[in-house]
CHARMM internal coordinates of N, CA and C (Angstrom, degrees):
IC EDIT
DIST 1 N 1 CA 1.5132
DIST 1 CA 1 C 1.5383
ANGL 1 N 1 CA 1 C 103.80
DIST 1 C 2 N 1.4583
ANGL 1 CA 1 C 2 N 115.39
DIHE 1 N 1 CA 1 C 2 N 126.41
DIST 2 N 2 CA 1.5159
ANGL 1 C 2 N 2 CA 122.38
DIHE 1 CA 1 C 2 N 2 CA 174.60
DIST 2 CA 2 C 1.5204
ANGL 2 N 2 CA 2 C 113.67
DIHE 1 C 2 N 2 CA 2 C -79.30
DIST 2 C 3 N 1.2493
ANGL 2 CA 2 C 3 N 112.28
DIHE 2 N 2 CA 2 C 3 N 166.71
DIST 3 N 3 CA 1.4232
ANGL 2 C 3 N 3 CA 117.29
DIHE 2 CA 2 C 3 N 3 CA -175.14
DIST 3 CA 3 C 1.6014
ANGL 3 N 3 CA 3 C 109.79
DIHE 2 C 3 N 3 CA 3 C -60.34
DIST 3 C 4 N 1.2454
ANGL 3 CA 3 C 4 N 115.32
DIHE 3 N 3 CA 3 C 4 N -36.34
DIST 4 N 4 CA 1.4274
ANGL 3 C 4 N 4 CA 121.96
DIHE 3 CA 3 C 4 N 4 CA -176.72
DIST 4 CA 4 C 1.4870
ANGL 4 N 4 CA 4 C 111.66
DIHE 3 C 4 N 4 CA 4 C -59.99
DIST 4 C 5 N 1.2859
ANGL 4 CA 4 C 5 N 116.99
DIHE 4 N 4 CA 4 C 5 N -25.64
DIST 5 N 5 CA 1.5791
ANGL 4 C 5 N 5 CA 122.66
DIHE 4 CA 4 C 5 N 5 CA -177.04
DIST 5 CA 5 C 1.4730
ANGL 5 N 5 CA 5 C 109.28
DIHE 4 C 5 N 5 CA 5 C -88.95
DIST 5 C 6 N 1.3635
ANGL 5 CA 5 C 6 N 123.90
DIHE 5 N 5 CA 5 C 6 N -12.38
DIST 6 N 6 CA 1.4181
ANGL 5 C 6 N 6 CA 127.42
DIHE 5 CA 5 C 6 N 6 CA -173.15
DIST 6 CA 6 C 1.5958
ANGL 6 N 6 CA 6 C 110.64
DIHE 5 C 6 N 6 CA 6 C -73.55
DIST 6 C 7 N 1.2333
ANGL 6 CA 6 C 7 N 115.67
DIHE 6 N 6 CA 6 C 7 N 150.43
DIST 7 N 7 CA 1.5236
ANGL 6 C 7 N 7 CA 124.64
DIHE 6 CA 6 C 7 N 7 CA -179.85
DIST 7 CA 7 C 1.5665
ANGL 7 N 7 CA 7 C 109.41
DIHE 6 C 7 N 7 CA 7 C -53.88
DIST 7 C 8 N 1.3587
ANGL 7 CA 7 C 8 N 115.38
DIHE 7 N 7 CA 7 C 8 N -47.75
DIST 8 N 8 CA 1.3901
ANGL 7 C 8 N 8 CA 124.40
DIHE 7 CA 7 C 8 N 8 CA 178.15
DIST 8 CA 8 C 1.5784
ANGL 8 N 8 CA 8 C 116.88
DIHE 7 C 8 N 8 CA 8 C -51.77
DIST 8 C 9 N 1.3033
ANGL 8 CA 8 C 9 N 107.21
DIHE 8 N 8 CA 8 C 9 N -43.47
DIST 9 N 9 CA 1.5306
ANGL 8 C 9 N 9 CA 114.38
DIHE 8 CA 8 C 9 N 9 CA 178.16
DIST 9 CA 9 C 1.4878
ANGL 9 N 9 CA 9 C 111.05
DIHE 8 C 9 N 9 CA 9 C -69.17
DIST 9 C 10 N 1.3299
ANGL 9 CA 9 C 10 N 118.73
DIHE 9 N 9 CA 9 C 10 N -39.62
DIST 10 N 10 CA 1.4698
ANGL 9 C 10 N 10 CA 121.76
DIHE 9 CA 9 C 10 N 10 CA 179.84
DIST 10 CA 10 C 1.5204
ANGL 10 N 10 CA 10 C 107.46
DIHE 9 C 10 N 10 CA 10 C -68.03
DIST 10 C 11 N 1.2871
ANGL 10 CA 10 C 11 N 122.56
DIHE 10 N 10 CA 10 C 11 N -30.83
DIST 11 N 11 CA 1.4697
ANGL 10 C 11 N 11 CA 124.64
DIHE 10 CA 10 C 11 N 11 CA 177.52
DIST 11 CA 11 C 1.5447
ANGL 11 N 11 CA 11 C 106.42
DIHE 10 C 11 N 11 CA 11 C -63.55
DIST 11 C 12 N 1.3517
ANGL 11 CA 11 C 12 N 114.11
DIHE 11 N 11 CA 11 C 12 N -45.04
DIST 12 N 12 CA 1.4572
ANGL 11 C 12 N 12 CA 121.61
DIHE 11 CA 11 C 12 N 12 CA -176.37
DIST 12 CA 12 C 1.5612
ANGL 12 N 12 CA 12 C 109.61
DIHE 11 C 12 N 12 CA 12 C -61.36
DIST 12 C 13 N 1.2932
ANGL 12 CA 12 C 13 N 118.36
DIHE 12 N 12 CA 12 C 13 N -45.00
DIST 13 N 13 CA 1.4891
ANGL 12 C 13 N 13 CA 120.22
DIHE 12 CA 12 C 13 N 13 CA -172.47
DIST 13 CA 13 C 1.5523
ANGL 13 N 13 CA 13 C 104.47
DIHE 12 C 13 N 13 CA 13 C -76.97
DIST 13 C 14 N 1.2797
ANGL 13 CA 13 C 14 N 119.60
DIHE 13 N 13 CA 13 C 14 N -30.88
DIST 14 N 14 CA 1.5193
ANGL 13 C 14 N 14 CA 125.97
DIHE 13 CA 13 C 14 N 14 CA 179.90
DIST 14 CA 14 C 1.4589
ANGL 14 N 14 CA 14 C 107.98
DIHE 13 C 14 N 14 CA 14 C -58.25
DIST 14 C 15 N 1.4740
ANGL 14 CA 14 C 15 N 110.68
DIHE 14 N 14 CA 14 C 15 N -44.24
DIST 15 N 15 CA 1.4911
ANGL 14 C 15 N 15 CA 117.67
DIHE 14 CA 14 C 15 N 15 CA -172.40
DIST 15 CA 15 C 1.4556
ANGL 15 N 15 CA 15 C 110.48
DIHE 14 C 15 N 15 CA 15 C -79.87
DIST 15 C 16 N 1.3540
ANGL 15 CA 15 C 16 N 117.90
DIHE 15 N 15 CA 15 C 16 N -25.91
DIST 16 N 16 CA 1.5387
ANGL 15 C 16 N 16 CA 120.80
DIHE 15 CA 15 C 16 N 16 CA 168.52
DIST 16 CA 16 C 1.3958
ANGL 16 N 16 CA 16 C 111.36
DIHE 15 C 16 N 16 CA 16 C -55.53
DIST 16 C 17 N 1.3647
ANGL 16 CA 16 C 17 N 117.18
DIHE 16 N 16 CA 16 C 17 N -51.13
DIST 17 N 17 CA 1.5326
ANGL 16 C 17 N 17 CA 121.99
DIHE 16 CA 16 C 17 N 17 CA -172.61
DIST 17 CA 17 C 1.4990
ANGL 17 N 17 CA 17 C 103.39
DIHE 16 C 17 N 17 CA 17 C -67.25
DIST 17 C 18 N 1.3136
ANGL 17 CA 17 C 18 N 121.80
DIHE 17 N 17 CA 17 C 18 N -45.87
DIST 18 N 18 CA 1.4493
ANGL 17 C 18 N 18 CA 123.60
DIHE 17 CA 17 C 18 N 18 CA -177.25
DIST 18 CA 18 C 1.5388
ANGL 18 N 18 CA 18 C 113.96
DIHE 17 C 18 N 18 CA 18 C -58.44
DIST 18 C 19 N 1.3840
ANGL 18 CA 18 C 19 N 113.28
DIHE 18 N 18 CA 18 C 19 N -41.49
DIST 19 N 19 CA 1.4247
ANGL 18 C 19 N 19 CA 115.42
DIHE 18 CA 18 C 19 N 19 CA 172.99
DIST 19 CA 19 C 1.3867
ANGL 19 N 19 CA 19 C 122.35
DIHE 18 C 19 N 19 CA 19 C -66.04
DIST 19 C 20 N 1.4337
ANGL 19 CA 19 C 20 N 113.71
DIHE 19 N 19 CA 19 C 20 N -34.67
DIST 20 N 20 CA 1.4800
ANGL 19 C 20 N 20 CA 119.23
DIHE 19 CA 19 C 20 N 20 CA 175.81
DIST 20 CA 20 C 1.5294
ANGL 20 N 20 CA 20 C 106.77
DIHE 19 C 20 N 20 CA 20 C -68.41
DIST 20 C 21 N 1.2936
ANGL 20 CA 20 C 21 N 119.31
DIHE 20 N 20 CA 20 C 21 N -43.59
DIST 21 N 21 CA 1.4942
ANGL 20 C 21 N 21 CA 118.71
DIHE 20 CA 20 C 21 N 21 CA 179.22
DIST 21 CA 21 C 1.5887
ANGL 21 N 21 CA 21 C 112.02
DIHE 20 C 21 N 21 CA 21 C -62.51
DIST 21 C 22 N 1.3257
ANGL 21 CA 21 C 22 N 116.24
DIHE 21 N 21 CA 21 C 22 N -43.53
DIST 22 N 22 CA 1.3884
ANGL 21 C 22 N 22 CA 118.95
DIHE 21 CA 21 C 22 N 22 CA -179.82
DIST 22 CA 22 C 1.5852
ANGL 22 N 22 CA 22 C 113.94
DIHE 21 C 22 N 22 CA 22 C -63.38
DIST 22 C 23 N 1.3846
ANGL 22 CA 22 C 23 N 112.21
DIHE 22 N 22 CA 22 C 23 N -30.86
DIST 23 N 23 CA 1.5387
ANGL 22 C 23 N 23 CA 118.31
DIHE 22 CA 22 C 23 N 23 CA 178.50
DIST 23 CA 23 C 1.6173
ANGL 23 N 23 CA 23 C 109.50
DIHE 22 C 23 N 23 CA 23 C -77.84
DIST 23 C 24 N 1.2563
ANGL 23 CA 23 C 24 N 112.65
DIHE 23 N 23 CA 23 C 24 N -9.50
DIST 24 N 24 CA 1.4970
ANGL 23 C 24 N 24 CA 116.09
DIHE 23 CA 23 C 24 N 24 CA 179.02
DIST 24 CA 24 C 1.4753
ANGL 24 N 24 CA 24 C 112.89
DIHE 23 C 24 N 24 CA 24 C 77.07
DIST 24 C 25 N 1.3014
ANGL 24 CA 24 C 25 N 118.52
DIHE 24 N 24 CA 24 C 25 N 19.02
DIST 25 N 25 CA 1.4488
ANGL 24 C 25 N 25 CA 121.13
DIHE 24 CA 24 C 25 N 25 CA -179.11
DIST 25 CA 25 C 1.5360
ANGL 25 N 25 CA 25 C 109.96
DIHE 24 C 25 N 25 CA 25 C -103.23
DIST 25 C 26 N 1.3730
ANGL 25 CA 25 C 26 N 110.42
DIHE 25 N 25 CA 25 C 26 N 142.52
DIST 26 N 26 CA 1.4719
ANGL 25 C 26 N 26 CA 116.70
DIHE 25 CA 25 C 26 N 26 CA 177.66
DIST 26 CA 26 C 1.5497
ANGL 26 N 26 CA 26 C 106.09
DIHE 25 C 26 N 26 CA 26 C -86.73
DIST 26 C 27 N 1.3816
ANGL 26 CA 26 C 27 N 114.28
DIHE 26 N 26 CA 26 C 27 N 167.77
DIST 27 N 27 CA 1.4938
ANGL 26 C 27 N 27 CA 122.92
DIHE 26 CA 26 C 27 N 27 CA 176.91
DIST 27 CA 27 C 1.4511
ANGL 27 N 27 CA 27 C 107.16
DIHE 26 C 27 N 27 CA 27 C -57.00
DIST 27 C 28 N 1.4353
ANGL 27 CA 27 C 28 N 121.68
DIHE 27 N 27 CA 27 C 28 N -41.88
DIST 28 N 28 CA 1.4274
ANGL 27 C 28 N 28 CA 124.52
DIHE 27 CA 27 C 28 N 28 CA -178.27
DIST 28 CA 28 C 1.4834
ANGL 28 N 28 CA 28 C 110.20
DIHE 27 C 28 N 28 CA 28 C -60.17
DIST 28 C 29 N 1.3076
ANGL 28 CA 28 C 29 N 119.46
DIHE 28 N 28 CA 28 C 29 N -47.27
DIST 29 N 29 CA 1.4887
ANGL 28 C 29 N 29 CA 123.32
DIHE 28 CA 28 C 29 N 29 CA -176.76
DIST 29 CA 29 C 1.5948
ANGL 29 N 29 CA 29 C 112.01
DIHE 28 C 29 N 29 CA 29 C -68.19
DIST 29 C 30 N 1.2589
ANGL 29 CA 29 C 30 N 112.33
DIHE 29 N 29 CA 29 C 30 N -33.48
DIST 30 N 30 CA 1.5471
ANGL 29 C 30 N 30 CA 113.35
DIHE 29 CA 29 C 30 N 30 CA 173.77
DIST 30 CA 30 C 1.5687
ANGL 30 N 30 CA 30 C 109.70
DIHE 29 C 30 N 30 CA 30 C -68.88
DIST 30 C 31 N 1.3513
ANGL 30 CA 30 C 31 N 116.33
DIHE 30 N 30 CA 30 C 31 N -42.81
DIST 31 N 31 CA 1.3741
ANGL 30 C 31 N 31 CA 122.26
DIHE 30 CA 30 C 31 N 31 CA -175.68
DIST 31 CA 31 C 1.5954
ANGL 31 N 31 CA 31 C 107.05
DIHE 30 C 31 N 31 CA 31 C -60.34
DIST 31 C 32 N 1.2431
ANGL 31 CA 31 C 32 N 114.55
DIHE 31 N 31 CA 31 C 32 N -39.60
DIST 32 N 32 CA 1.4439
ANGL 31 C 32 N 32 CA 116.76
DIHE 31 CA 31 C 32 N 32 CA -176.92
DIST 32 CA 32 C 1.4398
ANGL 32 N 32 CA 32 C 113.78
DIHE 31 C 32 N 32 CA 32 C -72.95
DIST 32 C 33 N 1.3396
ANGL 32 CA 32 C 33 N 116.26
DIHE 32 N 32 CA 32 C 33 N -34.50
DIST 33 N 33 CA 1.5036
ANGL 32 C 33 N 33 CA 120.26
DIHE 32 CA 32 C 33 N 33 CA 173.44
DIST 33 CA 33 C 1.4958
ANGL 33 N 33 CA 33 C 111.52
DIHE 32 C 33 N 33 CA 33 C -63.85
DIST 33 C 34 N 1.2508
ANGL 33 CA 33 C 34 N 114.23
DIHE 33 N 33 CA 33 C 34 N -37.16
DIST 34 N 34 CA 1.4963
ANGL 33 C 34 N 34 CA 121.59
DIHE 33 CA 33 C 34 N 34 CA -176.07
DIST 34 CA 34 C 1.5348
ANGL 34 N 34 CA 34 C 110.75
DIHE 33 C 34 N 34 CA 34 C -89.30
DIST 34 C 35 N 1.2569
ANGL 34 CA 34 C 35 N 115.37
DIHE 34 N 34 CA 34 C 35 N -3.75
DIST 35 N 35 CA 1.4783
ANGL 34 C 35 N 35 CA 119.01
DIHE 34 CA 34 C 35 N 35 CA 178.55
DIST 35 CA 35 C 1.6105
ANGL 35 N 35 CA 35 C 108.32
DIHE 34 C 35 N 35 CA 35 C 60.28
DIST 35 C 36 N 1.2549
ANGL 35 CA 35 C 36 N 117.41
DIHE 35 N 35 CA 35 C 36 N 44.91
DIST 36 N 36 CA 1.4026
ANGL 35 C 36 N 36 CA 123.84
DIHE 35 CA 35 C 36 N 36 CA 176.99
DIST 36 CA 36 C 1.4813
ANGL 36 N 36 CA 36 C 110.90
DIHE 35 C 36 N 36 CA 36 C -134.89
DIST 36 C 37 N 1.3131
ANGL 36 CA 36 C 37 N 118.48
DIHE 36 N 36 CA 36 C 37 N 164.66
DIST 37 N 37 CA 1.5300
ANGL 36 C 37 N 37 CA 119.90
DIHE 36 CA 36 C 37 N 37 CA 178.63
DIST 37 CA 37 C 1.4716
ANGL 37 N 37 CA 37 C 111.83
DIHE 36 C 37 N 37 CA 37 C -72.48
DIST 37 C 38 N 1.2639
ANGL 37 CA 37 C 38 N 116.03
DIHE 37 N 37 CA 37 C 38 N 156.86
DIST 38 N 38 CA 1.5358
ANGL 37 C 38 N 38 CA 117.52
DIHE 37 CA 37 C 38 N 38 CA 178.91
DIST 38 CA 38 C 1.5082
ANGL 38 N 38 CA 38 C 112.79
DIHE 37 C 38 N 38 CA 38 C -66.09
DIST 38 C 39 N 1.2994
ANGL 38 CA 38 C 39 N 116.29
DIHE 38 N 38 CA 38 C 39 N -21.93
DIST 39 N 39 CA 1.4830
ANGL 38 C 39 N 39 CA 117.45
DIHE 38 CA 38 C 39 N 39 CA 173.48
DIST 39 CA 39 C 1.4522
ANGL 39 N 39 CA 39 C 117.02
DIHE 38 C 39 N 39 CA 39 C -67.96
DIST 39 C 40 N 1.4565
ANGL 39 CA 39 C 40 N 117.37
DIHE 39 N 39 CA 39 C 40 N -28.11
DIST 40 N 40 CA 1.4339
ANGL 39 C 40 N 40 CA 122.74
DIHE 39 CA 39 C 40 N 40 CA 170.91
DIST 40 CA 40 C 1.4539
ANGL 40 N 40 CA 40 C 111.17
DIHE 39 C 40 N 40 CA 40 C -59.62
DIST 40 C 41 N 1.3295
ANGL 40 CA 40 C 41 N 124.90
DIHE 40 N 40 CA 40 C 41 N -50.39
DIST 41 N 41 CA 1.4634
ANGL 40 C 41 N 41 CA 130.50
DIHE 40 CA 40 C 41 N 41 CA 178.03
DIST 41 CA 41 C 1.5478
ANGL 41 N 41 CA 41 C 108.97
DIHE 40 C 41 N 41 CA 41 C -57.27
DIST 41 C 42 N 1.3019
ANGL 41 CA 41 C 42 N 116.22
DIHE 41 N 41 CA 41 C 42 N -47.20
DIST 42 N 42 CA 1.5006
ANGL 41 C 42 N 42 CA 121.32
DIHE 41 CA 41 C 42 N 42 CA -178.06
DIST 42 CA 42 C 1.4674
ANGL 42 N 42 CA 42 C 111.17
DIHE 41 C 42 N 42 CA 42 C -62.51
DIST 42 C 43 N 1.3733
ANGL 42 CA 42 C 43 N 116.62
DIHE 42 N 42 CA 42 C 43 N -46.39
DIST 43 N 43 CA 1.5304
ANGL 42 C 43 N 43 CA 119.15
DIHE 42 CA 42 C 43 N 43 CA -179.59
DIST 43 CA 43 C 1.5085
ANGL 43 N 43 CA 43 C 106.32
DIHE 42 C 43 N 43 CA 43 C -70.77
DIST 43 C 44 N 1.2140
ANGL 43 CA 43 C 44 N 129.42
DIHE 43 N 43 CA 43 C 44 N -32.93
DIST 44 N 44 CA 1.5592
ANGL 43 C 44 N 44 CA 127.62
DIHE 43 CA 43 C 44 N 44 CA 178.45
DIST 44 CA 44 C 1.6107
ANGL 44 N 44 CA 44 C 100.19
DIHE 43 C 44 N 44 CA 44 C -65.30
DIST 44 C 45 N 1.2012
ANGL 44 CA 44 C 45 N 118.18
DIHE 44 N 44 CA 44 C 45 N -54.92
DIST 45 N 45 CA 1.5380
ANGL 44 C 45 N 45 CA 119.44
DIHE 44 CA 44 C 45 N 45 CA -170.52
DIST 45 CA 45 C 1.5986
ANGL 45 N 45 CA 45 C 111.89
DIHE 44 C 45 N 45 CA 45 C -64.05
DIST 45 C 46 N 1.3381
ANGL 45 CA 45 C 46 N 111.51
DIHE 45 N 45 CA 45 C 46 N -24.40
DIST 46 N 46 CA 1.5387
ANGL 45 C 46 N 46 CA 115.17
DIHE 45 CA 45 C 46 N 46 CA -176.55
DIST 46 CA 46 C 1.6017
ANGL 46 N 46 CA 46 C 106.13
DIHE 45 C 46 N 46 CA 46 C -92.92
DIST 46 C 47 N 1.3412
ANGL 46 CA 46 C 47 N 114.81
DIHE 46 N 46 CA 46 C 47 N -8.19
DIST 47 N 47 CA 1.5104
ANGL 46 C 47 N 47 CA 115.12
DIHE 46 CA 46 C 47 N 47 CA -177.04
DIST 47 CA 47 C 1.4665
ANGL 47 N 47 CA 47 C 114.80
DIHE 46 C 47 N 47 CA 47 C 82.77
DIST 47 C 48 N 1.3380
ANGL 47 CA 47 C 48 N 117.68
DIHE 47 N 47 CA 47 C 48 N 7.61
DIST 48 N 48 CA 1.4359
ANGL 47 C 48 N 48 CA 123.78
DIHE 47 CA 47 C 48 N 48 CA 178.89
DIST 48 CA 48 C 1.5581
ANGL 48 N 48 CA 48 C 115.10
DIHE 47 C 48 N 48 CA 48 C -81.75
DIST 48 C 49 N 1.3259
ANGL 48 CA 48 C 49 N 111.59
DIHE 48 N 48 CA 48 C 49 N -15.38
DIST 49 N 49 CA 1.5076
ANGL 48 C 49 N 49 CA 117.00
DIHE 48 CA 48 C 49 N 49 CA 179.69
DIST 49 CA 49 C 1.4513
ANGL 49 N 49 CA 49 C 109.38
DIHE 48 C 49 N 49 CA 49 C -132.45
DIST 49 C 50 N 1.3071
ANGL 49 CA 49 C 50 N 117.39
DIHE 49 N 49 CA 49 C 50 N 126.42
DIST 50 N 50 CA 1.4542
ANGL 49 C 50 N 50 CA 123.78
DIHE 49 CA 49 C 50 N 50 CA -177.75
DIST 50 CA 50 C 1.5978
ANGL 50 N 50 CA 50 C 108.95
DIHE 49 C 50 N 50 CA 50 C -78.33
DIST 50 C 51 N 1.3338
ANGL 50 CA 50 C 51 N 115.18
DIHE 50 N 50 CA 50 C 51 N 141.33
DIST 51 N 51 CA 1.4578
ANGL 50 C 51 N 51 CA 115.53
DIHE 50 CA 50 C 51 N 51 CA 172.58
DIST 51 CA 51 C 1.5368
ANGL 51 N 51 CA 51 C 108.60
DIHE 50 C 51 N 51 CA 51 C -120.33
DIST 51 C 52 N 1.2787
ANGL 51 CA 51 C 52 N 110.32
DIHE 51 N 51 CA 51 C 52 N 157.63
DIST 52 N 52 CA 1.4726
ANGL 51 C 52 N 52 CA 118.53
DIHE 51 CA 51 C 52 N 52 CA 177.89
DIST 52 CA 52 C 1.4419
ANGL 52 N 52 CA 52 C 113.42
DIHE 51 C 52 N 52 CA 52 C -94.15
DIST 52 C 53 N 1.3267
ANGL 52 CA 52 C 53 N 125.27
DIHE 52 N 52 CA 52 C 53 N 172.04
DIST 53 N 53 CA 1.4443
ANGL 52 C 53 N 53 CA 130.94
DIHE 52 CA 52 C 53 N 53 CA -176.60
DIST 53 CA 53 C 1.4475
ANGL 53 N 53 CA 53 C 109.18
DIHE 52 C 53 N 53 CA 53 C -60.61
DIST 53 C 54 N 1.3725
ANGL 53 CA 53 C 54 N 123.72
DIHE 53 N 53 CA 53 C 54 N -36.52
DIST 54 N 54 CA 1.4553
ANGL 53 C 54 N 54 CA 127.52
DIHE 53 CA 53 C 54 N 54 CA 179.55
DIST 54 CA 54 C 1.5577
ANGL 54 N 54 CA 54 C 107.84
DIHE 53 C 54 N 54 CA 54 C -67.35
DIST 54 C 55 N 1.2871
ANGL 54 CA 54 C 55 N 117.52
DIHE 54 N 54 CA 54 C 55 N -48.78
DIST 55 N 55 CA 1.4348
ANGL 54 C 55 N 55 CA 117.24
DIHE 54 CA 54 C 55 N 55 CA 174.25
DIST 55 CA 55 C 1.5497
ANGL 55 N 55 CA 55 C 118.25
DIHE 54 C 55 N 55 CA 55 C -56.11
DIST 55 C 56 N 1.4269
ANGL 55 CA 55 C 56 N 108.33
DIHE 55 N 55 CA 55 C 56 N -38.96
DIST 56 N 56 CA 1.5502
ANGL 55 C 56 N 56 CA 114.39
DIHE 55 CA 55 C 56 N 56 CA 176.70
DIST 56 CA 56 C 1.5973
ANGL 56 N 56 CA 56 C 112.71
DIHE 55 C 56 N 56 CA 56 C -63.08
DIST 56 C 57 N 1.3162
ANGL 56 CA 56 C 57 N 115.48
DIHE 56 N 56 CA 56 C 57 N -35.37
DIST 57 N 57 CA 1.4942
ANGL 56 C 57 N 57 CA 124.24
DIHE 56 CA 56 C 57 N 57 CA 176.75
DIST 57 CA 57 C 1.5326
ANGL 57 N 57 CA 57 C 105.46
DIHE 56 C 57 N 57 CA 57 C -60.77
DIST 57 C 58 N 1.3507
ANGL 57 CA 57 C 58 N 122.51
DIHE 57 N 57 CA 57 C 58 N -43.47
DIST 58 N 58 CA 1.4083
ANGL 57 C 58 N 58 CA 125.11
DIHE 57 CA 57 C 58 N 58 CA 179.98
DIST 58 CA 58 C 1.4960
ANGL 58 N 58 CA 58 C 114.76
DIHE 57 C 58 N 58 CA 58 C -59.23
DIST 58 C 59 N 1.4274
ANGL 58 CA 58 C 59 N 113.77
DIHE 58 N 58 CA 58 C 59 N -42.70
DIST 59 N 59 CA 1.2824
ANGL 58 C 59 N 59 CA 123.27
DIHE 58 CA 58 C 59 N 59 CA 176.41
DIST 59 CA 59 C 1.5790
ANGL 59 N 59 CA 59 C 115.09
DIHE 58 C 59 N 59 CA 59 C -63.41
DIST 59 C 60 N 1.2813
ANGL 59 CA 59 C 60 N 102.68
DIHE 59 N 59 CA 59 C 60 N -49.79
DIST 60 N 60 CA 1.5221
ANGL 59 C 60 N 60 CA 110.48
DIHE 59 CA 59 C 60 N 60 CA 179.61
DIST 60 CA 60 C 1.6096
ANGL 60 N 60 CA 60 C 113.07
DIHE 59 C 60 N 60 CA 60 C -60.19
DIST 60 C 61 N 1.2915
ANGL 60 CA 60 C 61 N 116.34
DIHE 60 N 60 CA 60 C 61 N -41.07
DIST 61 N 61 CA 1.5410
ANGL 60 C 61 N 61 CA 117.18
DIHE 60 CA 60 C 61 N 61 CA 174.84
DIST 61 CA 61 C 1.4892
ANGL 61 N 61 CA 61 C 108.29
DIHE 60 C 61 N 61 CA 61 C -62.47
DIST 61 C 62 N 1.2880
ANGL 61 CA 61 C 62 N 119.58
DIHE 61 N 61 CA 61 C 62 N -50.70
DIST 62 N 62 CA 1.3647
ANGL 61 C 62 N 62 CA 119.70
DIHE 61 CA 61 C 62 N 62 CA -177.25
DIST 62 CA 62 C 1.6784
ANGL 62 N 62 CA 62 C 118.13
DIHE 61 C 62 N 62 CA 62 C -57.14
DIST 62 C 63 N 1.2718
ANGL 62 CA 62 C 63 N 108.41
DIHE 62 N 62 CA 62 C 63 N -30.06
DIST 63 N 63 CA 1.5260
ANGL 62 C 63 N 63 CA 117.92
DIHE 62 CA 62 C 63 N 63 CA -179.98
DIST 63 CA 63 C 1.5321
ANGL 63 N 63 CA 63 C 109.21
DIHE 62 C 63 N 63 CA 63 C -94.87
DIST 63 C 64 N 1.2644
ANGL 63 CA 63 C 64 N 115.79
DIHE 63 N 63 CA 63 C 64 N -6.54
DIST 64 N 64 CA 1.4799
ANGL 63 C 64 N 64 CA 111.68
DIHE 63 CA 63 C 64 N 64 CA 179.28
DIST 64 CA 64 C 1.4532
ANGL 64 N 64 CA 64 C 115.86
DIHE 63 C 64 N 64 CA 64 C 71.36
DIST 64 C 65 N 1.2604
ANGL 64 CA 64 C 65 N 117.78
DIHE 64 N 64 CA 64 C 65 N 31.90
DIST 65 N 65 CA 1.5834
ANGL 64 C 65 N 65 CA 128.12
DIHE 64 CA 64 C 65 N 65 CA -176.15
DIST 65 CA 65 C 1.4065
ANGL 65 N 65 CA 65 C 112.09
DIHE 64 C 65 N 65 CA 65 C -119.57
DIST 65 C 66 N 1.2789
ANGL 65 CA 65 C 66 N 122.75
DIHE 65 N 65 CA 65 C 66 N 146.91
DIST 66 N 66 CA 1.4895
ANGL 65 C 66 N 66 CA 121.18
DIHE 65 CA 65 C 66 N 66 CA 172.92
DIST 66 CA 66 C 1.6368
ANGL 66 N 66 CA 66 C 103.88
DIHE 65 C 66 N 66 CA 66 C -77.15
DIST 66 C 67 N 1.3355
ANGL 66 CA 66 C 67 N 108.23
DIHE 66 N 66 CA 66 C 67 N 151.37
DIST 67 N 67 CA 1.3800
ANGL 66 C 67 N 67 CA 115.17
DIHE 66 CA 66 C 67 N 67 CA -179.62
DIST 67 CA 67 C 1.5554
ANGL 67 N 67 CA 67 C 116.82
DIHE 66 C 67 N 67 CA 67 C -59.37
DIST 67 C 68 N 1.2669
ANGL 67 CA 67 C 68 N 109.09
DIHE 67 N 67 CA 67 C 68 N -27.14
DIST 68 N 68 CA 1.4310
ANGL 67 C 68 N 68 CA 115.96
DIHE 67 CA 67 C 68 N 68 CA 176.57
DIST 68 CA 68 C 1.5398
ANGL 68 N 68 CA 68 C 115.72
DIHE 67 C 68 N 68 CA 68 C -64.87
DIST 68 C 69 N 1.2855
ANGL 68 CA 68 C 69 N 117.41
DIHE 68 N 68 CA 68 C 69 N -25.97
DIST 69 N 69 CA 1.5089
ANGL 68 C 69 N 69 CA 123.66
DIHE 68 CA 68 C 69 N 69 CA 179.94
DIST 69 CA 69 C 1.4785
ANGL 69 N 69 CA 69 C 108.44
DIHE 68 C 69 N 69 CA 69 C -61.73
DIST 69 C 70 N 1.3370
ANGL 69 CA 69 C 70 N 117.01
DIHE 69 N 69 CA 69 C 70 N -27.88
DIST 70 N 70 CA 1.5525
ANGL 69 C 70 N 70 CA 118.35
DIHE 69 CA 69 C 70 N 70 CA -169.39
DIST 70 CA 70 C 1.5270
ANGL 70 N 70 CA 70 C 108.49
DIHE 69 C 70 N 70 CA 70 C -89.42
DIST 70 C 71 N 1.2780
ANGL 70 CA 70 C 71 N 118.27
DIHE 70 N 70 CA 70 C 71 N -19.34
DIST 71 N 71 CA 1.5424
ANGL 70 C 71 N 71 CA 118.08
DIHE 70 CA 70 C 71 N 71 CA -175.78
DIST 71 CA 71 C 1.4817
ANGL 71 N 71 CA 71 C 110.72
DIHE 70 C 71 N 71 CA 71 C -102.49
DIST 71 C 72 N 1.3445
ANGL 71 CA 71 C 72 N 114.57
DIHE 71 N 71 CA 71 C 72 N 156.85
DIST 72 N 72 CA 1.4871
ANGL 71 C 72 N 72 CA 124.54
DIHE 71 CA 71 C 72 N 72 CA -177.03
DIST 72 CA 72 C 1.6440
ANGL 72 N 72 CA 72 C 103.54
DIHE 71 C 72 N 72 CA 72 C -69.18
DIST 72 C 73 N 1.1701
ANGL 72 CA 72 C 73 N 116.67
DIHE 72 N 72 CA 72 C 73 N 145.57
DIST 73 N 73 CA 1.5266
ANGL 72 C 73 N 73 CA 124.53
DIHE 72 CA 72 C 73 N 73 CA -177.65
DIST 73 CA 73 C 1.4875
ANGL 73 N 73 CA 73 C 111.60
DIHE 72 C 73 N 73 CA 73 C -52.62
DIST 73 C 74 N 1.3430
ANGL 73 CA 73 C 74 N 120.97
DIHE 73 N 73 CA 73 C 74 N -26.91
DIST 74 N 74 CA 1.4677
ANGL 73 C 74 N 74 CA 124.58
DIHE 73 CA 73 C 74 N 74 CA -176.39
DIST 74 CA 74 C 1.6433
ANGL 74 N 74 CA 74 C 101.48
DIHE 73 C 74 N 74 CA 74 C -72.75
DIST 74 C 75 N 1.2468
ANGL 74 CA 74 C 75 N 118.60
DIHE 74 N 74 CA 74 C 75 N -25.17
DIST 75 N 75 CA 1.4686
ANGL 74 C 75 N 75 CA 120.72
DIHE 74 CA 74 C 75 N 75 CA -173.79
DIST 75 CA 75 C 1.3957
ANGL 75 N 75 CA 75 C 115.37
DIHE 74 C 75 N 75 CA 75 C -92.38
DIST 75 C 76 N 1.3864
ANGL 75 CA 75 C 76 N 116.43
DIHE 75 N 75 CA 75 C 76 N -21.14
DIST 76 N 76 CA 1.5247
ANGL 75 C 76 N 76 CA 121.75
DIHE 75 CA 75 C 76 N 76 CA -168.70
DIST 76 CA 76 C 1.5665
ANGL 76 N 76 CA 76 C 109.33
DIHE 75 C 76 N 76 CA 76 C -82.96
END
COOR INIT
IC SEED 1 N 1 CA 1 C
IC BUILD
């Protein structure tokens, strides 16, 4: 089983979606800020595209959340 299939990864992508929605941003707006296509944001939020820690930092900064908010307590 790859990391992307683990429960901890699912928690992270669910929190990415929650943070975007709470911030009032659309996937298009996030993609524009990150200079990525909208499909990138969609795939990240659906767990179809793996992101690395640097990309997670970009999302966290955009959403005004500490990076630890996105990861399971066991990982923080």
